[in-house]
DOMARDO-644449 format. One line per field, with one value per residue: x, y, z of N, C-alpha, C in turn. Coordinates in Angstrom, 2 decimals. Example, Ala and Ser with C-alpha at 12.3 -4.5 7.8 and 13.67 -1.06 7.14 Angstrom:
2
n_px = [13.19,12.85];
n_py = [-5.69,-2.25];
n_pz = [7.80,7.08];
ca_px = [12.30,13.67];
ca_py = [-4.50,-1.06];
ca_pz = [7.80,7.14];
c_px = [13.20,12.90];
c_py = [-3.30,0.03];
c_pz = [7.80,7.87];
This chain:
345
n_px = [360.25,361.48,360.60,358.21,359.32,359.57,358.07,357.84,355.78,356.34,354.61,351.47,350.02,348.68,349.59,350.19,348.27,348.30,350.83,350.37,348.26,349.64,351.73,350.25,349.77,352.27,354.14,355.96,356.59,355.47,353.61,354.01,353.84,352.94,353.73,353.13,352.91,350.47,347.85,345.12,345.01,346.87,345.60,343.27,344.23,345.55,343.33,341.97,343.63,344.08,346.26,347.88,350.03,350.99,352.61,353.65,356.13,359.09,361.63,361.07,359.54,361.47,363.06,361.41,360.30,360.90,362.38,362.75,362.80,362.05,359.53,359.56,357.37,357.05,357.14,359.72,361.35,361.76,363.21,366.08,366.69,365.12,366.03,368.71,368.21,367.09,369.36,371.06,369.77,370.18,368.38,366.98,366.02,363.39,362.87,360.67,360.24,360.70,364.01,365.79,366.21,368.46,371.41,373.62,372.51,371.38,373.67,374.86,373.01,373.15,375.83,375.75,374.05,375.59,377.86,376.65,375.91,373.38,370.61,369.44,366.80,365.22,361.90,361.22,359.08,358.10,359.58,358.92,356.45,354.12,353.74,356.11,358.10,357.54,358.38,361.10,361.73,361.41,363.53,365.70,365.46,366.60,365.28,364.70,367.18,370.05,369.19,368.86,367.51,364.99,361.79,360.22,357.25,354.96,352.02,349.36,346.26,345.45,344.19,346.34,346.69,344.52,344.46,347.00,347.79,350.10,351.84,351.40,352.64,355.41,358.57,359.71,358.29,357.19,359.40,360.72,358.72,357.26,358.80,361.13,360.52,360.10,362.54,364.08,362.99,363.91,366.68,366.59,365.65,367.34,369.92,372.75,373.00,374.73,374.54,372.30,369.76,367.46,364.14,361.69,358.35,355.80,352.45,349.98,348.58,348.03,349.86,353.20,355.52,357.09,355.04,355.38,357.81,360.59,363.09,366.17,368.15,371.44,372.63,374.98,376.87,376.04,373.28,370.18,367.56,364.25,362.64,359.54,357.27,354.11,351.56,349.67,348.36,345.70,343.74,341.86,341.35,342.40,345.47,346.31,347.22,349.33,352.52,354.01,355.88,358.44,360.76,363.48,365.39,368.30,367.35,364.64,361.59,359.91,356.81,355.00,351.83,348.89,346.44,347.76,348.96,351.26,353.50,355.58,357.84,359.52,361.61,360.10,357.51,354.80,353.75,351.16,350.39,348.57,349.49,348.45,348.24,347.54,344.36,344.32,342.65,342.28,342.76,342.10,340.83,341.99,344.35,345.46,347.69,349.95,349.49,349.77,352.48,353.60,353.23,354.88,357.49,357.80,357.77,360.15,361.91,361.61,362.63,365.26,366.20,366.03,367.91,370.17,371.12,371.75,369.12,367.44,366.68,368.33,369.58,372.09,371.98,369.95,371.16,372.13,369.80,368.81,370.89,370.48,367.98,368.69,370.55,368.84,367.23,369.26,370.05,367.68,367.56,369.82,369.83,371.64,373.38,373.95,376.48,376.63,378.00,380.11,378.73,379.29,379.46];
n_py = [64.49,66.24,66.10,68.50,71.73,72.74,75.32,78.15,80.80,83.92,86.34,87.51,89.59,92.42,92.01,89.36,87.49,87.51,86.38,83.78,82.77,82.76,80.95,78.63,78.23,78.00,75.74,73.04,73.94,74.70,76.11,75.14,75.92,78.62,81.80,84.25,87.02,87.95,86.40,86.01,86.84,85.07,82.54,82.95,83.29,80.85,79.09,79.98,79.21,76.57,75.70,74.12,74.09,76.25,79.10,81.25,82.06,82.56,81.37,78.96,77.76,77.39,75.54,73.33,72.63,71.12,72.79,74.14,76.71,80.10,82.54,85.82,88.07,90.43,93.66,96.18,96.53,94.07,92.51,92.03,90.47,88.19,87.25,86.65,84.70,82.69,82.11,81.04,78.66,77.42,77.85,78.83,82.16,84.40,87.83,90.43,93.68,97.10,95.90,96.44,98.72,100.28,100.68,99.45,97.43,95.85,95.02,93.50,91.41,90.22,89.36,87.58,85.51,84.68,83.65,81.51,80.01,80.06,80.78,84.03,86.13,89.17,90.27,91.82,92.73,94.33,94.47,92.08,92.27,91.67,93.72,95.28,93.40,93.02,95.47,95.23,93.10,94.29,96.15,94.36,93.10,94.78,96.46,99.19,100.20,101.45,102.40,105.81,107.61,107.77,107.47,106.59,106.17,106.66,107.70,108.79,109.07,107.25,105.81,104.58,104.36,103.47,100.68,100.10,101.53,102.21,103.31,106.01,106.99,107.00,108.75,108.69,108.06,107.82,107.32,105.26,103.29,103.02,104.23,102.74,100.45,101.55,102.73,100.40,99.22,101.08,100.54,97.89,98.18,100.09,99.95,100.17,102.75,105.79,108.33,110.54,112.99,114.42,115.50,116.16,116.23,116.88,116.64,115.81,116.64,114.95,112.96,111.88,111.57,112.07,112.45,112.85,112.50,113.22,112.08,112.43,110.43,109.37,107.03,104.32,104.31,106.65,107.20,108.71,109.07,109.79,109.36,109.34,109.72,109.70,110.07,111.97,112.88,113.73,112.46,112.25,109.60,107.40,105.80,103.79,100.46,101.02,101.16,103.51,103.78,105.30,105.10,106.15,105.27,104.82,104.05,104.04,104.09,103.12,102.90,102.43,102.72,104.02,101.59,99.37,99.43,98.92,100.59,100.53,102.34,103.03,103.77,102.49,102.76,102.47,100.17,99.04,97.16,94.94,94.46,93.48,92.16,88.80,87.96,86.38,83.54,84.10,86.73,90.32,93.15,96.52,95.29,93.13,93.14,93.48,91.26,89.08,89.34,88.56,85.79,85.25,85.99,84.20,81.76,82.06,82.04,79.36,78.00,78.92,77.93,75.20,74.98,75.90,78.52,82.13,84.33,86.81,89.10,89.12,89.34,90.52,91.87,93.68,95.45,97.53,98.82,99.67,101.40,103.36,104.33,105.47,107.39,109.02,110.15,111.51,113.36,114.83,116.01,117.62,119.05,118.56,116.85,113.39,111.02,107.57,105.14,102.28,99.07,97.44,94.73];
n_pz = [-27.49,-24.72,-21.19,-20.01,-19.09,-15.72,-14.02,-11.75,-10.60,-9.22,-7.60,-7.93,-9.09,-10.93,-13.68,-13.79,-14.56,-17.35,-17.82,-16.81,-18.39,-20.83,-20.28,-20.15,-22.82,-23.91,-25.39,-24.02,-21.49,-18.16,-15.40,-12.13,-9.53,-7.32,-5.86,-3.43,-1.24,-0.46,0.77,0.07,-2.58,-3.70,-3.34,-4.81,-7.45,-7.78,-7.69,-9.95,-12.04,-11.63,-10.07,-7.51,-5.77,-3.52,-2.16,0.46,1.02,-0.66,-0.40,0.87,-1.13,-3.19,-1.88,-1.59,-4.05,-7.26,-9.65,-12.94,-13.85,-12.81,-12.83,-12.28,-11.28,-9.85,-8.14,-8.59,-6.30,-5.06,-6.78,-6.92,-4.62,-5.10,-7.60,-6.95,-5.05,-6.66,-8.19,-6.22,-5.79,-8.15,-10.27,-13.28,-14.28,-15.07,-15.12,-14.30,-15.83,-14.58,-14.55,-12.42,-9.65,-9.66,-11.66,-10.57,-8.95,-10.97,-12.38,-10.38,-10.14,-12.68,-12.63,-10.48,-11.42,-13.57,-12.28,-11.00,-13.11,-14.30,-16.43,-17.24,-17.91,-18.93,-18.74,-21.16,-23.20,-25.33,-27.71,-28.78,-29.84,-32.44,-34.54,-34.19,-34.68,-37.36,-38.46,-37.96,-39.65,-42.15,-42.11,-41.92,-44.36,-46.19,-47.91,-47.46,-47.35,-45.55,-42.33,-41.23,-39.69,-37.16,-35.47,-32.53,-30.97,-28.29,-27.36,-25.39,-23.54,-21.77,-18.77,-16.80,-14.14,-12.67,-12.74,-11.83,-9.26,-7.81,-9.61,-9.69,-7.51,-7.38,-7.58,-10.05,-13.23,-16.19,-17.94,-16.61,-16.38,-18.84,-20.90,-20.82,-22.25,-24.83,-25.38,-25.44,-27.73,-29.60,-29.49,-30.43,-33.06,-34.26,-33.32,-30.98,-28.47,-28.22,-27.14,-25.32,-25.19,-23.12,-22.23,-19.79,-18.35,-15.92,-16.31,-15.29,-12.28,-10.20,-9.83,-8.87,-10.41,-13.69,-16.59,-19.25,-21.74,-23.79,-25.90,-27.49,-29.37,-30.06,-32.10,-32.56,-35.59,-36.77,-36.67,-35.97,-33.58,-32.37,-29.37,-27.99,-25.33,-23.74,-21.33,-21.24,-23.42,-25.30,-27.82,-30.90,-31.65,-29.43,-29.41,-27.64,-26.78,-28.62,-30.18,-32.20,-35.20,-37.13,-39.69,-41.56,-44.37,-46.48,-48.92,-48.80,-46.82,-43.75,-42.14,-39.24,-38.47,-36.75,-35.88,-36.69,-39.23,-41.74,-43.71,-46.44,-48.29,-51.33,-54.21,-56.08,-55.34,-52.92,-50.41,-48.40,-45.55,-43.33,-40.08,-37.76,-34.42,-33.27,-31.86,-29.10,-27.53,-24.79,-24.58,-24.55,-26.29,-25.89,-25.25,-26.49,-28.17,-26.48,-24.86,-26.63,-27.15,-24.76,-24.77,-26.97,-26.08,-23.99,-25.31,-26.70,-24.51,-23.60,-25.83,-25.75,-23.28,-23.81,-25.86,-24.68,-25.00,-24.97,-24.08,-26.16,-24.80,-22.53,-19.12,-19.25,-21.73,-21.09,-19.39,-20.95,-21.80,-19.31,-18.56,-20.43,-19.66,-17.15,-18.02,-19.47,-17.46,-16.11,-18.05,-18.35,-15.84,-15.75,-18.09,-20.06,-22.73,-22.43,-22.48,-23.17,-21.04,-21.56,-20.81,-17.65,-17.65];
ca_px = [360.23,361.77,359.53,357.97,360.06,358.74,358.30,357.04,355.54,356.35,353.89,350.18,349.36,347.96,350.01,350.50,347.28,348.79,351.91,349.85,347.57,350.63,352.42,349.36,349.86,353.67,354.49,357.25,356.81,354.25,353.77,353.58,353.74,352.78,354.17,352.74,352.74,349.06,347.24,343.85,345.32,347.54,344.63,342.35,344.91,345.73,342.06,341.60,344.46,344.22,347.60,347.64,351.23,350.94,353.58,353.77,357.56,359.81,362.72,360.48,359.16,362.67,363.56,360.50,359.90,361.92,362.07,363.69,362.86,361.10,359.07,359.43,356.44,356.83,357.62,361.17,362.07,362.06,363.85,367.43,366.68,364.53,366.94,369.85,367.71,367.00,370.73,371.58,369.13,370.50,367.14,366.96,365.06,362.87,362.56,359.85,360.87,362.13,364.86,366.37,366.05,369.71,372.28,374.50,371.75,371.25,374.98,375.07,372.15,373.73,377.06,375.37,373.56,376.71,378.68,375.89,375.69,371.96,370.15,368.66,366.17,364.31,360.63,361.14,358.30,357.62,360.26,358.33,355.13,354.04,354.02,357.52,358.87,357.33,359.28,362.48,361.91,361.60,364.91,366.62,365.35,367.40,364.48,364.78,368.58,370.58,368.45,369.63,366.67,363.79,360.98,359.42,356.34,353.83,351.33,348.02,345.71,344.86,344.34,347.08,346.79,343.41,344.84,348.29,347.85,351.45,352.56,351.21,353.28,356.86,359.18,359.92,357.15,356.97,360.60,361.02,357.68,356.91,359.91,362.10,360.13,360.26,363.98,364.56,362.60,364.85,367.91,366.30,365.46,368.33,371.26,373.12,372.90,375.95,374.24,370.88,369.34,366.08,363.35,360.52,357.39,354.62,351.23,348.93,348.98,347.70,350.93,354.48,356.58,356.88,354.15,355.76,359.27,361.08,364.51,366.90,369.19,372.47,372.98,376.19,376.68,375.52,371.82,369.50,366.15,363.48,361.74,358.65,356.28,353.19,350.25,348.90,348.03,344.33,343.61,340.53,341.35,343.54,346.10,346.76,348.62,350.16,353.76,354.07,357.29,358.84,362.19,363.95,366.62,368.95,366.62,363.19,361.12,358.87,355.95,354.00,350.87,347.80,345.63,348.67,349.19,352.68,353.70,356.97,357.93,360.83,361.49,359.12,356.16,354.52,352.85,350.65,349.87,348.03,350.37,347.76,348.51,346.44,343.55,344.34,341.36,342.21,343.14,341.03,341.22,343.11,345.57,345.86,349.04,350.88,349.26,350.39,353.93,353.98,353.37,356.04,358.75,357.89,358.18,361.58,362.59,361.62,363.56,366.64,366.57,366.23,369.11,371.31,371.66,371.37,367.93,367.66,366.55,369.01,369.97,373.28,371.52,369.11,371.99,372.22,368.53,368.77,371.83,369.84,366.96,369.35,371.12,367.74,366.91,370.38,369.99,366.53,367.86,370.91,369.68,372.82,373.49,374.70,377.05,376.41,379.21,380.04,378.26,380.37,379.51];
ca_py = [65.77,66.08,66.50,69.94,72.47,73.05,76.69,78.76,82.23,84.70,87.59,87.22,90.87,92.91,91.49,87.93,86.69,87.36,85.39,82.44,82.34,82.47,79.71,77.52,78.04,77.87,74.32,72.66,74.49,74.94,76.62,74.12,76.51,80.07,82.40,85.65,87.31,88.25,85.07,85.96,86.91,83.83,81.45,83.25,83.01,79.41,78.46,80.36,78.52,75.17,75.44,73.78,74.29,77.68,79.45,82.65,82.30,82.09,80.47,77.63,77.21,76.89,74.36,72.18,72.31,70.84,73.80,74.45,78.16,80.90,83.76,86.80,89.11,91.32,95.03,96.26,96.48,92.69,91.76,91.55,89.38,86.99,86.73,86.04,83.47,81.70,81.72,80.14,77.35,76.95,77.89,79.92,83.18,85.51,88.92,91.49,94.99,97.37,94.85,96.84,100.14,100.94,99.92,98.62,96.23,95.04,94.40,92.47,90.28,89.55,88.69,86.46,84.42,84.19,82.79,80.29,79.27,79.96,81.72,85.15,86.93,90.22,90.18,93.04,92.09,95.18,94.12,90.84,92.52,91.33,94.86,95.68,92.39,93.27,96.56,94.70,92.28,95.21,96.65,93.26,92.73,95.70,97.20,100.64,100.55,101.62,103.43,106.95,108.40,107.08,107.97,105.56,107.04,106.08,108.86,108.35,109.60,106.09,105.85,103.40,104.39,102.77,99.28,100.04,102.81,102.51,104.09,107.44,107.34,107.06,109.99,108.46,107.32,107.34,106.72,104.01,102.28,102.85,104.60,101.65,99.60,102.25,102.83,99.08,99.06,101.88,99.74,96.70,98.53,101.01,99.69,100.68,104.20,106.39,109.55,110.85,114.29,114.16,116.51,115.55,117.15,116.32,117.37,115.37,117.07,113.93,111.97,112.43,111.50,112.67,111.69,113.16,112.47,113.23,111.75,112.41,109.41,109.21,105.61,103.96,104.31,107.95,107.12,109.55,108.75,110.48,108.51,110.21,109.00,110.58,109.63,113.20,113.31,113.38,112.41,111.86,108.14,107.07,104.60,102.87,100.54,100.86,101.91,103.93,103.80,105.88,104.91,106.53,104.64,105.40,103.68,104.07,104.31,102.25,103.55,101.64,103.73,103.58,100.53,98.30,99.53,99.01,101.10,100.54,103.15,103.18,104.41,101.76,103.00,102.16,99.06,99.04,95.85,94.83,93.65,93.40,90.95,87.85,88.07,85.06,83.25,84.66,88.14,91.31,94.41,96.72,94.74,91.89,93.28,93.18,89.90,88.15,89.43,87.77,84.42,85.17,86.01,82.97,80.70,82.30,81.57,77.90,77.57,79.20,76.96,73.90,75.02,76.35,79.77,83.33,84.98,88.11,90.13,88.60,90.34,91.22,92.82,94.71,96.47,98.66,99.55,100.34,102.51,104.38,104.94,106.34,108.52,109.91,110.92,112.42,114.43,115.68,116.74,118.59,119.79,118.30,115.55,112.40,109.92,106.28,104.36,100.85,98.32,96.83,93.29];
ca_pz = [-26.77,-23.31,-20.29,-19.96,-18.08,-14.56,-13.60,-10.69,-10.77,-7.99,-7.81,-8.56,-9.22,-12.09,-14.98,-13.69,-15.30,-18.72,-17.77,-16.58,-19.61,-21.85,-19.94,-20.51,-24.27,-24.33,-25.43,-23.46,-20.15,-17.41,-14.05,-11.18,-8.19,-7.22,-4.60,-3.23,0.19,-0.24,0.79,-0.65,-4.01,-4.04,-3.45,-5.90,-8.72,-7.83,-8.05,-11.31,-13.03,-11.26,-9.52,-6.10,-4.95,-3.21,-1.13,0.88,1.23,-1.84,0.00,1.10,-2.43,-3.85,-1.16,-1.67,-5.42,-8.28,-10.65,-14.02,-13.97,-12.04,-13.50,-11.20,-11.76,-8.71,-8.37,-8.73,-5.03,-4.64,-7.86,-6.67,-3.65,-5.69,-8.63,-6.27,-4.44,-7.73,-8.55,-5.17,-5.95,-9.50,-11.05,-14.26,-13.86,-15.86,-14.20,-14.87,-15.91,-14.73,-14.00,-11.14,-9.30,-9.98,-12.55,-9.73,-8.60,-12.17,-12.65,-9.36,-10.47,-13.84,-12.19,-9.61,-12.26,-14.36,-11.41,-10.70,-14.35,-14.62,-17.45,-16.73,-18.96,-18.50,-19.49,-21.95,-24.25,-26.42,-28.97,-29.26,-30.42,-33.86,-35.43,-34.07,-35.41,-38.79,-38.82,-37.97,-40.85,-43.27,-42.03,-42.22,-45.78,-46.98,-48.89,-47.26,-47.24,-44.20,-41.59,-40.73,-38.78,-36.73,-34.37,-31.87,-30.23,-27.53,-26.81,-25.02,-22.29,-21.08,-17.31,-16.34,-12.68,-12.05,-12.57,-11.15,-8.55,-7.33,-10.62,-9.41,-6.24,-7.49,-8.06,-11.47,-13.79,-17.56,-18.54,-15.91,-16.57,-20.25,-21.77,-20.84,-23.38,-26.10,-25.57,-25.85,-29.13,-30.39,-29.59,-31.23,-34.46,-34.83,-32.81,-29.67,-28.29,-27.69,-26.40,-25.18,-24.66,-22.71,-21.54,-19.17,-17.73,-15.25,-16.67,-14.37,-10.94,-9.20,-9.73,-8.42,-11.42,-15.01,-17.47,-20.62,-21.93,-25.17,-25.87,-28.74,-29.25,-31.07,-32.16,-33.28,-37.04,-37.21,-36.78,-34.99,-33.38,-31.35,-28.61,-27.22,-24.53,-23.03,-20.84,-21.07,-24.77,-25.68,-29.27,-31.38,-31.47,-28.59,-29.97,-26.60,-26.35,-29.81,-30.39,-33.59,-35.62,-38.42,-39.94,-42.89,-44.79,-47.66,-50.14,-48.60,-45.46,-43.23,-41.17,-38.52,-38.06,-35.89,-36.47,-37.11,-40.67,-42.05,-45.06,-46.90,-49.51,-51.97,-55.52,-56.89,-54.83,-51.51,-50.15,-47.04,-45.13,-41.98,-39.23,-36.46,-33.64,-33.08,-30.66,-28.48,-26.89,-23.44,-24.65,-24.73,-26.90,-26.82,-24.65,-27.15,-28.72,-25.40,-24.39,-27.58,-27.02,-23.59,-25.24,-27.87,-25.33,-23.21,-26.23,-26.91,-23.30,-23.61,-26.87,-25.32,-22.24,-24.47,-26.69,-23.88,-25.55,-24.25,-24.65,-26.79,-23.76,-21.34,-18.13,-19.76,-22.75,-20.50,-18.76,-21.87,-21.73,-18.01,-18.61,-21.24,-18.80,-16.18,-18.75,-19.83,-16.26,-15.84,-19.02,-18.03,-14.61,-15.96,-19.33,-20.89,-23.40,-21.66,-23.26,-22.54,-20.80,-21.89,-19.65,-16.87,-17.92];
c_px = [360.53,360.57,359.42,358.79,359.10,359.08,357.43,356.90,355.53,355.71,352.61,349.35,348.77,348.31,350.22,349.51,347.72,349.92,351.34,349.06,348.58,351.40,351.56,349.48,351.29,354.08,355.86,357.53,355.46,354.57,353.18,353.38,353.62,353.26,353.73,352.54,351.31,348.28,345.95,344.09,345.96,346.54,343.63,342.97,345.15,344.47,341.69,342.37,344.73,345.60,347.47,348.83,351.41,351.85,353.51,355.24,358.35,360.92,362.21,360.08,360.37,363.17,362.70,360.15,361.11,361.60,363.17,363.85,361.85,360.79,358.75,358.62,356.05,357.29,359.13,361.93,362.46,362.92,365.22,367.44,366.16,365.41,368.14,369.44,367.61,368.39,371.31,371.01,369.34,369.26,367.20,365.84,364.68,362.49,361.76,360.64,360.10,362.94,365.36,366.15,367.30,370.52,373.21,373.79,371.65,372.56,375.26,374.24,372.69,374.97,376.74,374.90,374.67,377.58,377.98,375.65,374.23,371.57,369.26,368.11,365.27,363.06,360.37,360.43,357.88,358.29,359.73,356.92,355.17,354.32,355.49,358.41,358.72,358.23,360.71,362.73,362.12,363.04,365.90,366.59,366.21,366.61,364.58,366.24,369.02,369.79,369.38,368.84,365.45,363.04,360.15,358.57,355.25,353.16,349.86,347.55,345.06,345.16,345.02,347.06,345.66,343.74,346.13,348.50,349.23,352.24,352.45,352.04,354.79,357.36,359.52,358.72,357.38,358.23,360.86,360.00,357.38,358.10,360.97,361.81,360.46,361.75,364.58,364.19,363.53,366.18,367.71,366.25,366.65,369.73,371.55,373.19,374.17,375.67,372.75,370.74,367.85,365.45,362.09,359.60,356.31,353.43,350.10,349.32,348.73,348.78,352.22,355.50,356.20,355.94,354.36,357.28,359.59,362.59,365.08,368.09,370.17,372.95,374.35,375.89,376.03,374.02,371.21,368.05,365.55,362.56,360.85,357.52,355.39,351.97,349.37,348.42,346.64,344.18,342.20,340.34,342.59,344.17,346.52,346.33,349.59,351.42,353.85,355.53,357.42,360.35,362.48,365.27,367.14,368.23,365.11,362.84,360.09,358.13,354.99,353.03,349.73,346.90,346.46,348.83,350.67,352.84,355.20,357.00,359.37,360.61,360.46,357.69,356.03,353.54,352.45,350.06,349.37,348.93,349.78,348.12,347.29,345.66,343.44,343.03,341.19,342.50,341.92,341.60,341.12,344.42,346.17,347.25,350.09,350.72,349.88,351.90,354.44,354.17,354.61,357.35,358.90,358.26,359.68,362.39,362.70,362.63,365.00,367.09,366.83,367.57,370.36,371.94,371.11,370.13,368.26,367.58,367.12,369.26,371.14,372.88,370.76,369.91,372.10,370.94,368.42,369.72,371.24,368.73,367.61,369.94,370.04,367.32,368.02,370.35,368.84,366.82,368.88,370.71,370.80,372.68,374.37,375.21,376.93,377.73,379.02,379.59,379.43,380.53,379.13];
c_py = [65.51,66.49,68.01,70.56,72.89,74.46,77.09,80.24,82.89,86.05,87.35,88.49,91.13,92.17,89.97,87.06,86.48,86.34,83.98,81.91,81.94,81.19,78.50,77.19,77.81,76.40,74.10,73.21,74.71,75.45,75.61,74.69,78.02,80.55,83.86,85.85,87.67,86.94,85.00,86.00,85.62,82.70,81.69,82.91,81.51,78.69,78.74,79.55,77.06,74.79,75.27,74.03,75.79,77.99,80.95,83.05,81.71,81.12,79.06,76.98,76.64,75.61,73.13,71.75,71.98,71.72,73.91,75.96,78.80,82.16,84.78,87.98,90.05,92.74,95.09,96.10,95.10,91.93,91.20,90.37,88.09,86.40,86.04,84.75,82.36,81.19,80.76,78.74,76.77,76.85,79.08,80.88,84.12,86.59,89.99,92.78,95.96,96.36,95.19,98.33,100.94,100.06,99.01,97.34,95.29,94.31,93.29,91.23,89.50,88.76,87.47,85.26,83.83,83.25,81.46,79.44,79.09,81.07,82.77,85.94,87.99,90.16,91.51,92.71,93.00,94.81,92.82,91.03,92.27,92.53,95.31,94.68,92.58,94.41,96.06,93.86,93.16,95.74,95.57,92.87,93.60,96.58,98.71,101.10,100.66,102.71,104.57,107.82,107.57,107.83,106.81,106.28,106.25,107.24,108.51,109.13,108.47,106.15,104.56,103.29,103.64,101.30,99.09,101.35,103.19,103.34,105.59,107.92,107.52,108.39,109.90,107.69,106.90,106.75,105.36,102.92,101.99,103.12,103.52,100.69,100.27,102.46,101.49,98.79,99.86,101.14,98.57,97.04,99.27,100.85,100.39,102.20,104.72,107.64,109.79,112.28,114.18,115.38,115.81,116.62,116.34,117.21,117.06,115.74,116.03,112.86,112.67,112.55,112.19,111.81,112.02,113.14,112.43,113.05,111.71,111.48,109.49,107.78,105.44,103.94,105.57,107.89,107.95,109.08,109.63,109.46,109.42,109.41,109.99,109.80,110.85,113.75,112.81,113.52,111.99,110.35,107.77,105.77,103.55,101.44,100.35,101.73,102.23,104.17,104.46,105.67,105.28,105.83,105.25,105.07,103.73,104.30,103.27,103.01,102.53,102.64,103.13,102.59,99.41,98.24,99.77,99.44,101.17,101.28,103.18,103.76,103.72,101.99,102.61,101.01,99.12,97.68,95.92,93.92,93.55,92.10,90.04,88.21,86.67,84.81,83.89,86.15,89.03,92.56,95.54,96.09,93.59,91.96,92.91,91.73,88.87,88.17,88.68,86.31,84.27,85.13,84.75,81.78,80.83,81.79,80.05,77.39,77.79,78.24,75.59,73.87,75.41,77.62,80.97,83.97,86.35,89.24,89.60,89.72,91.16,92.25,93.97,95.76,97.71,99.49,100.30,101.53,103.67,105.09,105.91,107.57,109.52,110.76,111.92,113.62,115.39,116.55,117.86,119.48,119.55,116.95,114.63,111.32,108.64,105.57,102.92,100.09,97.61,95.36,93.01];
c_pz = [-25.30,-22.46,-20.26,-18.83,-16.96,-14.05,-12.43,-11.00,-9.40,-8.29,-8.59,-8.75,-10.58,-13.38,-14.97,-14.45,-16.74,-18.79,-17.69,-17.77,-20.68,-21.55,-20.27,-22.00,-24.78,-24.25,-24.81,-22.09,-19.48,-16.02,-13.07,-9.78,-8.30,-5.87,-4.56,-1.74,0.54,-0.36,-0.02,-2.16,-4.48,-4.27,-4.58,-7.25,-8.86,-8.26,-9.50,-12.34,-12.67,-10.77,-8.01,-5.19,-4.71,-2.03,-0.82,1.00,0.06,-1.49,0.22,-0.22,-3.16,-3.20,-1.42,-3.08,-6.29,-9.48,-11.70,-14.20,-13.04,-12.82,-12.39,-11.73,-10.63,-9.08,-8.15,-7.41,-4.58,-5.64,-7.49,-5.72,-4.27,-6.78,-7.98,-5.55,-5.48,-8.11,-7.51,-5.31,-7.35,-10.39,-12.00,-13.95,-14.99,-14.87,-14.93,-14.96,-15.00,-13.93,-12.61,-10.91,-9.65,-10.91,-11.75,-9.31,-9.80,-12.49,-11.65,-9.67,-11.66,-13.45,-11.35,-10.43,-13.12,-13.54,-11.13,-11.94,-14.71,-15.60,-16.81,-17.90,-18.32,-19.38,-20.20,-23.24,-25.40,-27.74,-29.56,-29.79,-31.94,-34.78,-35.38,-34.80,-36.92,-39.28,-38.92,-39.22,-42.09,-43.29,-42.45,-43.70,-46.68,-47.92,-48.70,-47.14,-45.79,-43.48,-41.15,-39.77,-38.39,-35.64,-33.84,-30.84,-29.53,-26.82,-26.59,-23.81,-21.49,-19.58,-16.83,-14.81,-11.99,-11.80,-11.79,-10.37,-8.03,-8.32,-10.37,-8.23,-6.34,-8.00,-9.55,-12.02,-15.24,-18.20,-17.92,-16.22,-18.02,-21.17,-21.86,-22.00,-24.71,-26.41,-26.01,-27.31,-30.04,-30.57,-30.54,-32.72,-35.07,-34.26,-31.50,-29.66,-27.64,-26.87,-26.35,-24.64,-24.37,-22.04,-21.00,-18.60,-17.03,-15.59,-15.69,-12.94,-9.86,-9.05,-9.32,-9.54,-12.71,-15.84,-18.95,-20.71,-23.42,-25.13,-27.28,-28.58,-30.41,-31.06,-32.82,-34.78,-37.56,-37.53,-35.66,-34.83,-32.30,-30.69,-27.78,-26.59,-23.80,-22.56,-20.57,-22.41,-25.16,-27.19,-29.67,-31.26,-30.68,-29.09,-28.93,-26.93,-27.52,-29.73,-31.87,-33.99,-36.99,-38.57,-41.39,-43.17,-46.08,-48.96,-49.99,-47.15,-45.06,-42.15,-40.57,-37.92,-37.27,-36.61,-37.05,-38.63,-40.92,-43.51,-45.36,-48.22,-50.01,-53.37,-56.41,-56.42,-53.37,-51.42,-48.67,-46.72,-43.69,-41.17,-37.82,-35.74,-33.61,-31.81,-30.07,-27.73,-25.51,-23.41,-24.85,-25.40,-25.88,-26.35,-25.45,-27.76,-27.69,-24.95,-25.33,-27.44,-25.79,-23.99,-26.12,-27.10,-24.49,-24.10,-26.56,-25.72,-23.28,-24.63,-26.44,-24.23,-22.84,-25.21,-25.91,-24.40,-24.78,-24.88,-25.22,-25.77,-22.44,-20.34,-18.61,-20.81,-22.10,-19.73,-19.65,-21.86,-20.41,-17.97,-19.41,-20.47,-17.81,-16.86,-19.15,-18.63,-15.94,-16.79,-18.71,-16.80,-14.85,-17.18,-20.32,-21.62,-22.58,-22.59,-22.47,-22.29,-21.30,-20.66,-18.96,-17.19,-19.37];
């Protein structure tokens, strides 16, 4: 086995703890340095995870450390500068979602890394959740035939703003922060999207952006899906943070229902199985589904760097998800169906 890949993490905020726990468990790679402009947070996280190489300045970190990759876990406004900095230093980069504030920025980042010959992946981890992968395996098995309709749903009243108060301040919220994941899952399960019709609403008066969104997608191959997201839906049993899935095919159907129950039905009957994620030693319910997916995507990253292949959620692939997010906002603003352009790269 070659020496472990040496990584650095930039950004020690809310979600970074999950990244660091997962890196500890991801064989073949480790985090040797941390960077954050908040000194108290930087030192607290360093002490918690036993990482002594601490930097307030990313440029200095790149200059002084020998790195194989960098994990950028900052907010979107800093992504382009940090990804381009990594490319200049010939360091492969993982970038947190949303990848970029604009599609033009995302295309520039992808082009920059391509010119530098460095691998770029977006930390788009919902498609790496154990239950979502189980749905994909059913589709790939051919048991339900060719999918022709689907619904991917995330509805909850969970208070996401207490842990991430900045989410309440942006003019855009649920499509950009959560819907981006659910739209990517729709692409992953049902194929590329040719058109979108979207409607949004703000129910919570204490936030600026939309907290409800419904999107009708027209996929290549004459497949239709509904993607619906809400943080204003109060239910008897709140499913947070589960994504629920319904897919109809020409020979059967698959349903991922609350409680991680997977039901596959065809002419021979129906079978229900438990596809619950593992509760990792450092994970906590109900976040364990997302936390396990962080470890899964990081293991995928290590395997891709070792093999020299493009990650499934590469920067290039994520351009399509970002284009879908922008098209959804455009549709909601105009009331019109928006056709998706082919990505520039």
